DOLUM-137882 format. One record per residue (C-alpha): z, x, y; residue in one letter. Coordinates in Angstrom, 3 decimals, decimal comma, padded with zeros to 6 digits. Example, Ala and Ser with C-alpha at 12.3 -4.5 7.8 and 13.67 -1.06 7.14 Angstrom:
2
007,800_012,300_-004,500_A
007,140_013,670_-001,060_S
//
This chain:
557
-038,800_-000,117_-009,858_Q
-036,859_003,092_-010,571_N
-033,701_001,594_-008,984_I
-030,318_001,449_-010,751_T
-028,847_-002,035_-010,331_I
-025,804_-002,234_-012,591_D
-023,236_000,239_-013,913_T
-023,664_001,925_-017,298_T
-021,250_004,041_-019,325_Q
-022,471_006,880_-021,549_I
-020,173_009,033_-023,665_Q
-020,796_012,652_-024,674_F
-018,842_015,737_-025,614_R
-019,024_019,356_-024,558_S
-017,298_022,274_-026,233_A
-014,433_021,833_-023,755_A
-013,784_018,082_-023,615_R
-014,990_014,500_-024,017_N
-016,760_012,777_-021,126_Y
-017,702_009,292_-020,044_V
-020,540_009,181_-017,512_I
-020,365_006,089_-015,311_I
-023,882_005,689_-013,936_D
-023,687_003,598_-010,770_V
-026,347_002,331_-008,344_P
-026,794_004,094_-005,052_G
-028,946_001,598_-003,168_H
-027,095_-000,194_-000,362_E
-027,998_-003,631_-001,761_E
-025,875_-002,867_-004,838_F
-022,852_-001,254_-003,199_L
-020,515_-003,747_-004,865_K
-021,623_-002,512_-008,282_N
-021,285_001,095_-007,206_M
-017,682_000,617_-006,079_I
-016,813_-001,284_-009,246_T
-017,985_001,616_-011,394_G
-016,798_004,488_-009,247_A
-013,274_003,094_-008,787_A
-012,278_004,225_-012,291_S
-013,791_007,730_-012,062_A
-011,807_010,984_-012,006_D
-014,661_013,025_-010,505_A
-018,093_012,430_-009,037_A
-021,515_014,024_-009,312_V
-023,589_013,212_-006,241_V
-027,312_013,529_-007,001_V
-029,572_014,531_-004,092_I
-033,343_014,808_-004,441_A
-034,545_018,261_-003,355_A
-037,751_016,855_-001,876_D
-035,850_014,340_000,268_E
-032,799_016,306_001,382_G
-029,544_014,819_002,690_V
-030,413_011,273_003,663_R
-028,490_008,160_004,669_E
-027,820_007,235_001,054_Q
-026,193_010,594_000,278_S
-023,923_010,297_003,301_R
-022,988_006,749_002,279_R
-022,026_008,012_-001,171_H
-019,746_010,641_000,356_G
-018,110_008,039_002,585_Q
-017,391_005,792_-000,388_L
-015,963_008,682_-002,419_L
-013,481_009,240_000,392_G
-012,627_005,544_000,430_L
-012,061_005,457_-003,340_L
-009,846_008,533_-003,301_G
-012,087_010,660_-005,556_I
-011,346_014,269_-004,641_R
-013,328_016,238_-007,269_Q
-016,991_016,347_-006,257_V
-020,016_018,148_-007,690_L
-023,419_018,010_-006,034_V
-026,548_018,127_-008,214_A
-029,695_018,946_-006,259_V
-032,309_017,438_-008,578_N
-036,116_017,632_-008,604_K
-036,170_021,282_-007,641_M
-039,545_021,483_-009,396_D
-041,026_019,308_-006,633_L
-040,199_021,969_-004,031_V
-041,334_024,859_-006,172_G
-037,756_025,868_-006,997_Y
-037,529_027,243_-003,457_A
-034,158_028,769_-002,573_E
-034,343_027,877_001,187_P
-034,725_024,155_000,376_A
-031,618_024,282_-001,829_F
-029,578_026,285_000,669_Q
-030,347_023,815_003,470_Q
-029,164_020,854_001,387_I
-026,032_022,724_000,288_E
-025,176_023,694_003,852_Q
-025,786_020,208_005,281_D
-023,867_018,306_002,612_Y
-020,890_020,642_002,466_R
-020,543_020,310_006,249_A
-020,775_016,513_006,042_F
-018,157_016,175_003,300_L
-015,827_018,463_005,234_K
-015,758_015,888_008,043_T
-014,463_013,372_005,469_L
-011,742_015,676_004,208_G
-013,634_016,299_000,949_L
-014,503_019,635_-000,606_S
-017,230_020,418_-003,131_V
-016,368_022,238_-006,340_Q
-019,978_023,334_-006,900_A
-023,539_022,637_-005,761_V
-026,022_023,035_-008,625_V
-029,836_023,163_-008,319_P
-031,645_021,637_-011,302_L
-034,627_019,773_-012,617_S
-033,558_016,955_-014,925_A
-037,095_016,111_-016,015_S
-037,686_019,709_-017,173_R
-034,153_020,405_-018,433_G
-033,634_023,308_-016,027_V
-030,040_024,418_-015,294_N
-028,352_021,465_-017,006_I
-026,902_022,817_-020,272_T
-028,227_026,349_-019,951_S
-029,015_028,734_-017,119_G
-031,979_028,450_-014,717_P
-033,995_031,137_-016,508_G
-037,190_032,247_-014,811_D
-037,443_029,086_-012,703_A
-034,631_030,042_-010,324_M
-033,671_033,708_-010,834_P
-032,031_033,657_-007,384_W
-029,297_031,213_-008,515_F
-026,280_033,043_-009,949_K
-023,892_030,092_-010,274_G
-022,954_027,870_-013,206_Q
-025,254_025,340_-014,775_H
-024,251_021,682_-014,523_L
-022,317_021,422_-017,787_L
-020,336_024,566_-017,008_Q
-019,459_023,154_-013,587_A
-018,294_019,916_-015,213_L
-016,121_021,817_-017,672_D
-014,450_023,630_-014,761_E
-013,210_020,363_-013,207_L
-009,503_019,727_-013,568_A
-008,678_017,161_-016,204_G
-007,072_013,952_-015,008_A
-003,321_013,704_-015,482_S
-002,602_011,291_-018,329_P
-001,495_007,928_-017,002_A
001,502_008,195_-019,327_S
002,786_011,133_-017,212_D
002,972_008,950_-014,109_L
005,911_006,708_-013,130_P
006,292_003,585_-015,280_L
004,427_000,525_-014,011_R
004,438_-002,515_-016,305_F
003,007_-005,600_-014,536_P
004,081_-008,835_-016,175_I
001,095_-010,960_-017,161_Q
003,029_-013,891_-018,626_D
006,341_-014,946_-020,152_V
006,235_-016,538_-023,616_Y
009,009_-018,541_-025,222_R
009,088_-017,735_-028,943_I
011,949_-018,938_-031,142_E
014,393_-019,234_-028,235_N
013,390_-015,789_-026,982_R
011,694_-014,926_-023,690_R
008,974_-012,346_-024,340_V
007,516_-010,580_-021,278_L
003,924_-009,594_-021,973_V
001,479_-007,352_-020,166_G
-000,326_-004,018_-020,151_R
001,449_-000,789_-019,235_I
-000,596_000,673_-016,372_E
001,238_003,999_-016,246_S
004,232_005,810_-017,674_G
006,144_005,272_-020,900_T
008,687_002,744_-022,070_L
011,210_002,729_-024,929_K
013,866_000,479_-026,369_V
017,117_000,825_-024,433_G
015,456_001,752_-021,118_D
017,029_000,263_-017,991_Q
014,222_-001,418_-016,058_L
013,952_-002,448_-012,430_L
011,868_-005,583_-011,809_F
010,168_-005,831_-008,419_S
010,130_-007,789_-006,237_P
013,770_-008,879_-005,948_H
015,161_-005,703_-007,612_H
016,748_-007,238_-010,698_K
017,669_-004,842_-013,519_T
017,842_-005,335_-017,283_A
017,753_-003,240_-020,427_R
014,923_-003,377_-022,993_V
016,062_-004,998_-026,241_A
012,811_-004,889_-028,221_T
009,198_-003,810_-027,849_I
006,694_-005,911_-029,758_E
003,009_-005,418_-030,393_R
000,481_-008,062_-031,296_W
001,013_-009,402_-034,776_G
004,787_-009,214_-034,398_G
005,000_-005,502_-035,213_V
008,106_-003,977_-033,564_P
007,974_-000,558_-031,895_A
010,451_001,902_-030,457_E
008,224_002,987_-027,561_S
004,976_002,273_-025,720_A
002,820_004,128_-023,229_R
000,111_003,650_-020,603_A
-002,762_001,546_-021,891_G
-000,673_-000,363_-024,454_D
-000,620_-004,165_-024,325_S
002,859_-005,179_-025,452_I
005,651_-007,715_-025,218_G
009,288_-006,890_-024,502_I
012,554_-008,779_-024,683_T
015,587_-008,019_-022,532_L
019,269_-007,719_-023,348_R
020,220_-009,250_-019,998_D
019,219_-012,716_-018,787_H
017,339_-012,403_-015,492_I
014,498_-014,373_-013,969_F
011,145_-012,640_-014,414_V
007,699_-014,203_-013,984_E
004,021_-013,295_-013,796_R
003,355_-010,821_-011,012_G
006,650_-008,954_-011,319_H
006,363_-005,214_-011,997_V
008,787_-003,290_-014,186_A
009,611_000,352_-013,414_S
012,386_002,832_-014,047_H
015,130_002,732_-011,427_E
014,664_006,357_-010,378_N
010,936_005,961_-009,611_E
010,378_002,491_-008,155_P
007,185_001,275_-006,474_P
006,989_000,182_-002,847_I
007,846_-003,390_-001,956_E
006,704_-004,738_001,402_S
005,056_-007,631_003,170_N
003,032_-005,233_005,330_R
000,116_-003,294_003,827_V
-002,086_-000,618_005,416_H
-005,321_000,112_003,584_A
-008,900_001,279_003,920_R
-011,009_-001,749_003,078_I
-014,669_-001,920_002,116_F
-016,066_-005,357_002,983_W
-018,664_-007,094_000,823_M
-018,389_-010,695_002,023_G
-021,271_-012,392_003,778_R
-018,876_-013,733_006,408_E
-017,010_-011,027_008,363_P
-013,360_-010,236_007,815_L
-011,629_-011,368_011,006_R
-008,218_-010,899_012,565_I
-005,879_-013,808_011,692_R
-008,110_-014,848_008,777_A
-006,304_-015,575_005,504_R
-007,369_-014,319_002,072_Y
-005,988_-014,009_-001,453_R
-004,887_-010,466_-002,262_L
-005,044_-009,556_-005,967_K
-003,309_-006,432_-007,272_L
-002,839_-006,108_-011,042_V
-001,182_-009,426_-011,988_T
-000,025_-010,237_-008,456_Q
-001,830_-012,752_-006,285_E
-000,481_-013,467_-002,798_V
-001,788_-014,984_000,394_E
-002,310_-012,503_003,210_C
-003,384_-012,548_006,834_Q
-005,352_-009,888_008,690_V
-003,218_-008,427_011,467_V
-005,304_-005,493_012,740_A
-008,670_-003,803_012,186_V
-009,266_-000,220_013,327_A
-011,624_002,748_012,867_N
-014,568_000,699_011,643_V
-017,388_002,648_009,971_I
-020,738_001,370_008,766_D
-020,812_002,510_005,130_A
-024,598_002,270_005,023_A
-025,065_004,720_007,907_T
-021,548_006,303_008,084_T
-021,662_005,639_011,821_T
-018,307_005,004_013,557_P
-018,457_001,611_015,250_I
-015,130_001,178_016,992_S
-011,556_002,409_017,028_A
-010,289_-001,139_017,618_E
-012,331_-004,098_016,425_W
-011,865_-007,804_015,783_A
-013,926_-008,089_012,605_E
-015,366_-006,207_009,655_L
-018,927_-006,989_008,547_R
-020,666_-006,511_005,223_I
-020,948_-002,860_004,076_N
-018,425_-001,716_006,687_E
-015,231_000,231_006,044_V
-012,119_000,078_008,206_A
-008,396_000,682_008,326_E
-006,867_-002,774_008,039_V
-003,303_-004,042_008,325_T
-002,427_-007,078_006,205_L
000,662_-009,284_006,361_Q
001,453_-010,941_003,040_T
003,111_-014,316_002,672_R
005,343_-012,994_-000,122_A
006,553_-009,476_-000,999_P
003,876_-007,271_-002,558_L
004,658_-004,513_-005,070_V
002,359_-001,492_-004,827_F
001,994_002,297_-004,796_D
000,019_004,747_-002,757_N
-003,298_005,287_-004,536_H
-002,761_009,034_-004,845_D
000,471_008,459_-006,796_R
-000,338_005,533_-009,118_V
-004,026_004,603_-008,720_P
-003,866_001,279_-010,580_S
-001,217_-000,060_-008,192_L
-002,817_001,520_-005,141_G
-006,003_-000,554_-005,063_R
-006,584_-004,270_-004,653_F
-009,263_-006,847_-003,966_V
-009,478_-009,602_-001,389_L
-010,897_-012,943_-002,440_A
-011,534_-016,405_-001,068_D
-011,473_-019,055_-003,785_D
-013,607_-017,533_-006,565_A
-015,551_-015,088_-004,387_N
-014,787_-011,352_-004,318_L
-014,960_-010,291_-000,675_L
-013,654_-006,735_-000,435_G
-011,636_-003,933_-001,958_G
-008,875_-001,786_-000,541_G
-007,156_001,560_-001,147_I
-003,506_001,903_-000,077_I
-002,169_005,158_001,373_S
000,539_006,464_003,660_G
003,260_003,979_002,685_A
006,850_005,223_002,519_L
008,710_005,071_-000,771_Y
012,283_003,745_-000,665_P
015,027_006,331_-000,826_S
017,138_006,144_-003,945_Q
020,916_005,780_-003,846_R
023,353_006,169_-006,672_E
024,828_002,904_-007,936_I
028,431_003,787_-008,720_K
029,482_000,374_-010,070_S
028,881_-000,049_-013,778_Q
028,680_-003,115_-016,007_N
027,624_-005,389_-013,162_I
025,037_-008,157_-013,402_F
023,199_-010,142_-010,764_W
024,262_-013,795_-010,768_S
021,325_-016,175_-010,319_E
021,981_-019,344_-008,331_S
020,741_-022,617_-009,736_E
019,657_-023,521_-006,199_I
016,510_-021,496_-005,562_T
015,301_-020,214_-002,215_A
012,379_-022,625_-002,482_K
014,708_-025,611_-002,841_R
016,728_-024,441_000,156_R
013,523_-024,058_002,185_A
012,439_-027,572_001,270_L
015,822_-028,918_002,375_R
015,784_-026,917_005,631_N
012,041_-027,469_006,231_E
011,655_-023,753_006,949_H
011,848_-020,461_005,081_R
014,698_-018,002_005,223_G
013,783_-014,843_007,132_A
015,052_-011,607_008,621_V
013,977_-011,083_012,224_V
014,701_-007,436_013,008_W
014,934_-006,522_016,725_L
014,798_-002,788_017,424_T
014,764_-000,869_020,696_G
016,777_001,350_023,001_L
020,201_000,397_024,265_S
019,650_-001,750_027,364_G
016,161_-002,851_026,317_A
017,353_-006,454_025,992_G
017,759_-006,915_022,227_K
021,013_-008,897_022,349_S
019,815_-011,061_025,236_T
016,595_-011,916_023,442_I
018,380_-012,405_020,110_A
020,781_-014,967_021,591_R
018,006_-016,795_023,433_A
015,863_-016,834_020,297_L
018,782_-018,123_018,233_E
019,227_-020,974_020,725_K
015,542_-021,901_020,609_E
015,480_-021,970_016,796_L
018,727_-023,941_016,648_F
017,301_-026,547_019,010_Q
014,436_-026,912_016,513_R
017,013_-027,825_013,834_S
016,676_-024,473_012,055_M
019,482_-022,666_010,260_Q
019,865_-019,454_012,258_T
022,410_-016,741_013,048_Y
022,531_-013,464_015,001_V
023,909_-010,313_013,398_L
024,849_-008,184_016,407_D
025,398_-004,465_016,034_G
028,613_-004,282_018,021_D
030,056_-007,320_016,251_N
029,502_-005,790_012,811_L
031,033_-002,491_013,904_R
034,225_-004,422_014,720_H
034,648_-005,284_011,034_G
032,267_-004,572_008,171_L
031,034_-001,282_009,662_N
034,161_-000,240_011,553_S
034,484_002,890_009,392_N
031,076_004,227_010,474_L
030,372_006,612_013,362_A
027,007_007,424_014,936_F
025,872_010,407_012,900_T
022,421_010,066_011,303_P
024,078_009,490_007,920_E
026,397_006,786_009,265_D
023,544_005,142_011,170_R
021,557_004,945_007,926_A
024,520_003,390_006,089_E
025,068_000,967_008,984_N
021,492_-000,276_008,697_I
021,697_-000,475_004,895_R
024,786_-002,679_005,048_R
023,258_-004,916_007,699_V
020,066_-005,288_005,669_A
022,047_-006,214_002,550_E
023,981_-008,896_004,468_V
020,787_-010,188_006,098_A
019,126_-010,354_002,671_K
021,866_-012,609_001,296_L
021,782_-014,850_004,352_M
017,984_-015,126_004,205_A
018,247_-015,996_000,514_D
020,607_-018,796_001,582_A
017,823_-020,155_003,805_G
019,015_-018,800_007,159_V
016,751_-017,242_009,796_V
018,805_-014,097_010,424_V
018,244_-012,332_013,738_I
019,459_-008,734_013,875_T
019,875_-006,803_017,111_A
020,244_-003,082_016,374_F
018,891_000,076_017,951_I
017,976_001,228_014,393_S
016,324_004,380_015,752_P
014,842_005,819_012,538_Y
011,608_004,549_010,950_R
012,793_005,385_007,448_A
015,891_003,230_007,923_D
013,831_000,298_009,210_R
011,433_000,678_006,275_T
014,402_000,620_003,934_R
015,787_-002,479_005,674_A
012,455_-004,222_005,150_R
012,455_-003,347_001,453_A
016,031_-004,590_001,008_I
015,400_-007,849_002,848_A
012,230_-008,572_000,898_L
014,238_-008,559_-002,316_Q
015,242_-012,111_-001,391_A
011,587_-013,115_-001,135_G
012,114_-013,894_002,553_A
009,896_-013,176_005,519_E
010,656_-009,896_007,323_F
009,528_-009,621_010,937_V
010,045_-006,411_012,911_E
010,139_-006,955_016,683_I
009,966_-003,984_019,020_F
011,906_-004,751_022,207_V
010,172_-002,191_024,375_D
011,368_-000,865_027,704_A
011,063_002,657_029,177_P
014,131_004,863_028,972_L
014,383_004,953_032,786_A
014,522_001,157_032,936_V
017,146_000,948_030,189_C
019,218_003,638_031,891_E
019,000_001,842_035,231_A
020,270_-001,361_033,598_R
023,032_000,384_031,585_D
024,990_-002,859_031,022_P
027,789_-001,118_029,070_K
027,880_002,126_031,070_G
026,903_004,103_027,973_L
024,042_006,074_029,508_Y
026,346_007,265_032,298_E
028,855_008,504_029,720_K
026,118_010,162_027,663_A
024,730_011,976_030,726_R
028,244_013,159_031,548_A
028,642_014,565_028,039_G
031,376_012,070_027,171_Q
029,273_010,335_024,476_L
027,550_012,467_021,855_K
024,602_011,417_019,706_G
023,464_008,652_022,056_F
019,954_007,400_021,334_T
017,480_008,336_024,045_G
019,662_011,075_025,527_I
020,644_013,546_022,813_D
019,508_011,605_019,735_A
015,938_010,488_018,980_P
014,401_007,028_018,881_Y
011,352_006,844_016,618_E
008,942_004,264_017,972_L
007,791_001,538_015,545_P
004,288_002,364_014,371_E
003,299_-001,143_013,402_D
005,755_-003,894_014,373_P
004,803_-007,503_013,707_E
005,649_-008,349_017,327_I
006,222_-006,264_020,460_A
007,576_-007,447_023,819_V
007,815_-005,484_027,071_R
011,055_-006,440_028,780_T
010,243_-004,310_031,819_D
007,188_-006,530_032,396_E
008,385_-009,878_030,994_Q
011,407_-012,038_031,617_T
013,686_-012,833_028,686_A
012,215_-016,339_028,570_E
008,657_-014,988_028,476_E
009,603_-012,548_025,730_S
011,170_-015,304_023,619_V
008,142_-017,547_024,078_N
005,891_-014,686_022,981_R
008,039_-014,188_019,882_I
008,054_-017,912_019,031_L
004,257_-018,076_019,087_V
004,100_-015,441_016,339_E
007,295_-016,277_014,477_L
007,179_-020,049_013,978_L
004,005_-020,059_011,816_P
005,653_-017,507_009,520_R
008,704_-019,732_009,043_L
006,785_-022,870_008,208_R
006,403_-023,769_004,552_L
002,986_-023,025_003,060_S
000,839_-025,891_001,827_D
001,524_-025,027_-001,807_D
//
């Protein structure tokens, strides 16, 4: 039927380099196969028939290239013999498709007219057929593409596939996705940020090695005894991945049933598999027609692409796709069915701090967080309230604490002023001291959440980067992290002014006060938001409980 259905790989070599052509289907009925093949490509050649011009299928291909993060694009205008090798026909296609890809943020390295059936302009120039074309033939254009950076040059990512017990040794096995690894390296295992040094590297057959690199399937043993299991990811301490329970991605949906807000799926990323819930769907585009459907939408149907926010039940370890591709893409599944694929971008990497203490080791408790949760009948969590001074954070925090306590939950409020009386009494309100204040609070909240407590924090925490860092720290305990934006306009907060701080700031007696002469960066994507200028404290707490309680309940498994 002259229709490509499945993907095919063909290898060849030019004078400049080796190639693997991944031939993928273009018909909309086989989009799943196209994405499967194209996801591993470094560059793309989009083939457009000269006698048909830029049609829906060509636009769909461009849309999917943008989704998959492929930035090197060649366009081959084939079947030029069917239009008499006419220059105007070629120029119209080149103009139309370049303009279309520009709207997607993609640029074209070259547009090449050719006739595959007659061998014109593929491995040699156009000759007499197209004397008007002065550009490169197809093979020359391919040779001009930038070579992909070797995966071994990227930061180390070693997902753990399994842990074997061999002769009283624990051998961590898996495939190195990127970077290099050698005996003696200090590794960081995410989630939970435990560190250990590599004792041995072992290859199949029991052959020891001093080093390994991207693509190698190996086993390692550690000098230090820490708990590591399938799904953990090893990295070097100076280049860690992102760890969060909130993921923003562009998702292509292939399921027969639509993706819907609040629906739950299994998210699979390398060896990780976690339950997730859809929180938001935005900027929906029909991949078959590339037509924008809606900025805000409640569902995503088959062959549609959208920006989706997912909340995971457990911490997820990942990278932005443009930094480490293998940890920047995932699939969504329901039981055994593949439903969609996603590309992660725009996430913030944690800032690195020097660890000055040496020869220290994390002490693992014999009472796990899971056992504590079973005893308490709820999970430990960090509930992070952020907002301007006077927005109502402390009032809501105390009322929320009371409601949770009455439900027989272990709960405690960490109040900003209280901590500055003791633990943080040596900190001022400079940006640097604010960042350290939040770091210390997050570390304390992490330990309390690991102990099974629902920790409620009430801090202005004005900077997004600091709140992102607090989330990453808290998730090291495997606890739920819930950011709540206590929202009220500055004028309302200033009118309340329960501590008289705004009056002092306006009078110049208080420097660096948030909202007056220091910034407050609004949360871009909080789990919960309440408007205290429109709701009473009781209404705000009830709104929070509706969203919070399901997150604290133990999952079925």
